[in-house]
C-alpha positions in Angstrom: -5.1 -3.4 0.7 -3.8 -2.6 4.1 -0.7 -2.7 6.4 -1.0 -5.2 9.1 2.4 -5.0 10.9 5.2 -2.5 10.9 8.7 -3.0 12.4 11.3 -0.2 12.6 15.0 -0.6 13.7 17.1 2.5 14.1 14.7 4.5 12.0 14.8 8.1 13.1 14.1 8.1 16.8 13.1 4.4 17.2 15.7 1.8 18.3 13.1 -0.9 17.9 9.4 -0.6 17.5 6.6 -2.9 16.3 3.0 -2.0 15.6 0.0 -4.1 14.5 -2.6 -2.1 12.6 -6.3 -2.8 11.9 -7.6 -2.4 8.3 -9.8 0.4 9.4 -8.7 3.7 11.3 -5.7 3.7 13.4 -4.8 6.6 15.7 -1.4 7.6 17.1 -1.2 10.0 19.9 1.6 11.6 21.8 3.3 14.9 22.6 5.2 16.9 20.0 8.6 15.3 19.3 7.5 11.8 20.4 7.9 10.5 16.9 4.3 10.1 15.7 5.1 11.6 12.2 8.1 9.2 11.9 5.7 6.2 12.0 3.7 7.7 9.1 6.9 8.4 7.3 8.0 4.8 7.6 4.8 3.6 6.1 5.3 6.1 3.2 8.9 4.8 2.8 7.6 1.2 2.3 5.6 2.5 -0.6 7.8 5.0 -2.3 11.3 3.7 -1.3 12.1 7.1 0.2 11.2 9.2 3.1 8.4 11.8 2.7 10.4 14.3 4.8 14.2 13.5 4.3 15.3 12.5 0.8 18.9 11.9 2.2 18.8 8.6 3.9 21.6 9.5 6.3 19.1 11.9 7.9 16.8 9.0 8.7 19.3 7.2 10.8 18.9 7.1 14.6 21.6 9.1 16.3 25.0 7.5 16.3 23.7 4.4 14.3 25.1 3.1 11.0 22.0 1.3 9.6 18.3 1.4 9.7 15.6 -1.2 8.6 12.0 -1.0 7.9 9.7 -4.0 7.3 6.0 -4.2 6.7 3.5 -7.0 6.4 0.7 -6.1 3.9 -2.5 -7.7 2.7 -2.7 -7.0 -1.1 -5.6 -8.5 -3.1 -6.4 -10.7 -0.1 -2.8 -12.2 -0.3 -0.1 -11.5 2.3 3.2 -9.8 1.2 6.2 -8.4 2.9 8.4 -5.4 2.1 11.8 -5.1 3.6 14.1 -2.0 3.3 17.6 -1.9 4.7 20.0 1.1 4.6 23.7 1.2 5.7 26.0 4.2 5.5 28.1 3.8 2.5 26.2 0.8 1.1 23.5 0.9 -1.6 20.0 0.7 -0.2 18.2 -2.6 -0.7 14.5 -3.1 -1.0 13.0 -6.6 -1.1 9.5 -7.8 -2.0 8.7 -11.2 -0.4 12.5 -11.7 0.4 13.5 -11.0 -3.3 15.6 -7.8 -3.9 14.7 -5.4 -6.6 17.2 -4.7 -9.3 15.6 -1.3 -9.8 13.6 0.6 -7.1 11.3 2.0 -9.7 9.9 -1.5 -10.1 8.3 -1.1 -6.6 6.8 2.3 -7.1 3.0 2.1 -7.3 2.6 -1.4 -5.9 1.4 -0.2 -2.5 -0.1 3.3 -3.0 -0.2 5.7 -0.1 -1.4 9.3 0.3 0.2 11.5 3.0 -1.4 14.6 4.3 1.2 16.6 6.3 1.5 20.0 7.8 4.5 20.4 5.4 2.1 20.2 2.5 1.5 24.0 2.9 4.7 24.4 1.0 2.7 23.3 -2.1 1.1 26.7 -1.9 3.8 28.7 -0.3 6.8 27.6 -2.2 7.9 27.5 -5.9 6.8 25.7 -8.9 9.2 22.8 -8.5 7.3 21.3 -5.6 4.0 21.5 -7.4 5.6 19.6 -10.4 7.1 17.0 -8.2 3.7 16.5 -6.5 2.1 15.9 -9.8 4.9 13.7 -11.0 4.7 11.6 -7.8 1.1 10.8 -8.5 1.5 9.9 -12.2 4.6 7.8 -11.5 2.6 5.5 -9.2 0.4 4.5 -12.2 2.5 5.0 -15.3 6.0 3.4 -15.4 6.6 5.1 -18.8 5.9 8.4 -17.2 8.5 7.8 -14.4 11.0 6.8 -17.0 10.4 9.9 -19.1 10.7 12.2 -16.2 14.1 10.7 -15.3 15.1 10.7 -18.9 14.0 14.4 -19.5 16.1 15.4 -16.3 19.2 13.6 -17.7 18.8 15.2 -21.2 18.2 18.6 -19.8 21.4 18.5 -17.6 23.4 17.2 -20.7 22.0 20.1 -22.8 23.0 22.6 -20.1 26.5 21.1 -20.0 26.8 21.6 -23.8 25.6 25.3 -23.4 28.1 25.9 -20.7 30.9 24.5 -22.7 30.0 26.6 -25.8 29.8 29.7 -23.6 33.2 29.0 -22.2 34.7 28.6 -25.6 32.7 31.4 -27.1 31.4 29.3 -29.9 27.8 28.5 -30.5 27.2 25.2 -32.4 23.5 24.8 -33.3 24.2 21.1 -34.5 25.5 20.2 -31.1 22.3 21.5 -29.5 20.0 19.9 -32.0 21.3 16.4 -31.1 19.9 16.9 -27.5 16.8 18.7 -28.7 15.8 15.8 -30.9 15.7 13.6 -27.8 14.3 16.2 -25.4 11.3 17.1 -27.6 9.5 13.7 -27.6 10.1 13.3 -23.9 8.8 16.7 -23.0 5.7 16.3 -25.3 4.8 13.0 -23.6 5.1 14.5 -20.1 3.0 17.5 -21.1 0.3 15.4 -22.6 0.1 13.1 -19.5 0.0 16.2 -17.1 -2.7 17.8 -19.1 -4.9 14.6 -19.2 -4.3 14.0 -15.5 -5.4 17.6 -14.5 -8.5 17.5 -16.8 -9.7 14.5 -14.9 -8.3 15.5 -11.5 -9.6 19.1 -11.0 -13.3 18.4 -10.9 -12.8 15.7 -8.2 -10.6 18.2 -6.2 -13.3 20.8 -6.3 -15.9 18.3 -5.1 -13.7 17.3 -2.1 -13.1 20.9 -1.2 -16.8 21.6 -1.1 -17.3 18.6 1.2 -14.8 19.7 3.7 -15.0 23.5 3.2 -17.8 25.9 2.6 -20.0 25.7 -0.5 -19.7 29.4 -1.3 -15.9 29.1 -1.8 -15.1 28.7 -5.5 -11.7 27.1 -5.9 -9.6 26.2 -9.0 -6.3 24.9 -10.4 -4.9 26.2 -13.6 -2.2 24.4 -15.5 0.4 26.8 -16.9 2.8 25.4 -19.5 4.7 26.9 -22.3 3.9 23.8 -24.4 0.2 24.8 -24.3 0.8 27.8 -26.4 3.4 26.5 -29.0 5.2 23.4 -30.0 8.2 22.4 -28.0 10.4 22.5 -31.1 9.3 26.1 -32.0 9.9 27.1 -28.4 13.4 25.8 -28.3 14.3 27.4 -31.7 13.0 30.7 -30.5 14.9 30.6 -27.3 18.2 29.5 -28.8 19.9 32.9 -28.4 18.7 33.3 -24.8 19.7 29.8 -23.9 23.2 30.4 -25.3 23.6 33.6 -23.3 22.2 32.2 -20.0 23.6 28.7 -20.4 20.2 27.4 -19.4 17.2 25.9 -21.2 14.5 28.6 -20.7 11.7 26.6 -22.2 10.1 23.3 -21.6 8.0 21.2 -19.1 10.6 21.9 -16.4 8.9 25.5 -16.3 5.4 24.2 -15.8 3.4 25.4 -12.9 0.0 25.0 -11.2 -1.9 28.1 -10.2 -4.1 27.6 -7.1 -7.0 30.0 -6.7 -9.9 30.7 -4.3 -12.7 33.0 -5.5 -10.5 34.0 -8.5 -7.5 35.1 -6.3 -4.3 33.3 -5.5 -4.7 31.0 -2.4 -1.2 32.0 -1.3 -2.1 35.6 -0.9 -5.8 35.6 -0.2 -6.6 32.2 1.5 -6.9 32.1 5.3 -5.1 29.4 7.2 -8.1 27.3 7.4 -8.9 27.7 3.6 -5.3 26.8 2.7 -5.4 23.7 4.9 -8.7 22.7 3.4 -7.3 23.3 -0.1 -4.3 21.0 0.6 -6.5 18.3 2.1 -8.8 18.4 -0.9 -5.8 18.1 -3.1 -4.7 14.9 -1.3 -8.1 13.4 -1.1 -8.6 13.9 -4.8 -5.1 12.2 -5.2 -6.5 9.4 -3.2 -9.5 9.1 -5.4 -7.5 9.3 -8.6 -5.2 6.5 -7.5 -8.1 4.3 -6.3 -9.9 4.7 -9.7 -6.9 4.0 -11.8 -5.2 1.3 -9.7 -8.4 -0.5 -8.6 -7.4 -0.5 -4.9 -7.6 1.9 -1.9 -4.4 3.6 -1.0 -3.4 3.8 2.6 -4.3 7.4 3.9 -1.8 9.0 6.3 -3.2 12.0 8.2 -0.5 13.8 10.2 -1.7 16.5 12.6 -4.9 17.3 10.7 -6.5 19.1 13.6 -4.1 22.1 13.4 -5.6 25.2 11.7 -9.0 23.4 11.0 -12.1 24.4 12.9 -14.3 21.7 14.5 -16.8 21.8 11.6 -14.1 21.1 9.0 -12.6 18.4 11.2 -15.9 16.7 11.6 -16.5 16.7 7.8 -13.1 15.3 7.1 -13.4 12.5 9.6 -16.9 11.6 8.3 -15.4 11.4 4.9 -12.4 9.2 5.7 -14.4 6.8 7.9 -16.8 6.0 5.1 -16.6 2.7 3.2 -15.1 4.6 0.2 -11.8 5.0 2.1 -9.7 2.0 3.3 -7.0 2.0 6.0 -6.2 5.3 7.6 -3.5 6.3 10.1 -4.1 9.5 12.0 -1.8 11.4 14.5 -2.7 13.8 17.2 -1.3 15.3 20.4 -4.4 15.0 22.4 -5.4 11.5 23.6 -8.7 12.6 25.1 -9.8 14.2 21.8 -8.8 11.1 19.8 -10.6 8.7 22.2 -13.7 10.7 22.1 -13.5 10.8 18.2 -12.8 7.1 17.9 -15.7 6.2 20.1 -18.0 7.7 17.5 -16.5 5.9 14.5 -17.9 2.9 12.8 -15.8 -0.1 11.8 -12.5 -1.2 13.2 -10.3 1.2 15.1 -7.0 1.1 16.9 -5.4 3.8 19.1 -1.8 3.9 20.2 0.0 6.1 22.8 3.6 6.9 21.9 6.0 7.4 24.9 9.6 6.8 25.3 10.0 5.4 21.8 7.4 2.7 22.5 3.7 2.3 21.6 1.0 1.3 24.0 -2.6 0.4 22.9 -5.3 2.6 24.5 
């Protein structure tokens, strides 16, 4: 699977841009602010029906424009296909597969898997548990439509339960029966999500460790621990035990929405004890393991998007990473960098098909 042609109209800083990519490694160079990341983001959008960086589509419009369009020509299972995305202010976004519009965007998720490695991924380590859950959910949703539906269902049920709690608090009347109606629906949904997350991590963590050793240093022991209240007690028992606290706080204090992942290096939290290089290697290993998991389960190679990977990585780690992604195990790769000389020297050493673009004045020139 690979993207052969990309066309952007009014997407972020591009009035009109067209690019042809090779199935191998594609480099995009230019100064900071030129719009290199926006190209990768558009490729991600074609896969996930949303921007990696801006969930609000109005923020993806070029200045003073009312619409944007993204189209991509792909080769999937040796057959050509096209994805078209159109957004206009005040109008529902439309996504088409081979000219036919989807009724539900969830039907598209997972057809064209991509993995994005971004400088913003550091937030997975630095920020709260919500981002780590969303990262996990984003991987599982590309493979399991039921999982995606259950995540959406759980969120709706949780909000409805909170509304009941707020209403009871306002009227100073706690009604266990009213809560149990929502609990009866929330419990099976939460149990399914917990089971899928647990199974995913059991398979994922050994692969993550292997990739870290390949791009990091062998002496560095890394780990991921899954922390979930549902690992210690049944969801039903947890909800029952938390009933009084929930009524007081007007919030559901137990469930899979409280899950977290604990990232460690040498037995200590990466957030506090990992160097910038170690943290970057940790994130890259997470993403490469994500690539591996999707490849194994979907039977095709995701497109790998590497944004500004040279920042905070020493030359040895960069060399290991490039050697990895240029191997036959990986498929199409898009890489951005600010230094054209460095990229040209690097690409001269790579096997297989390569293509290098220079971005300037919102246009791309092949080097």
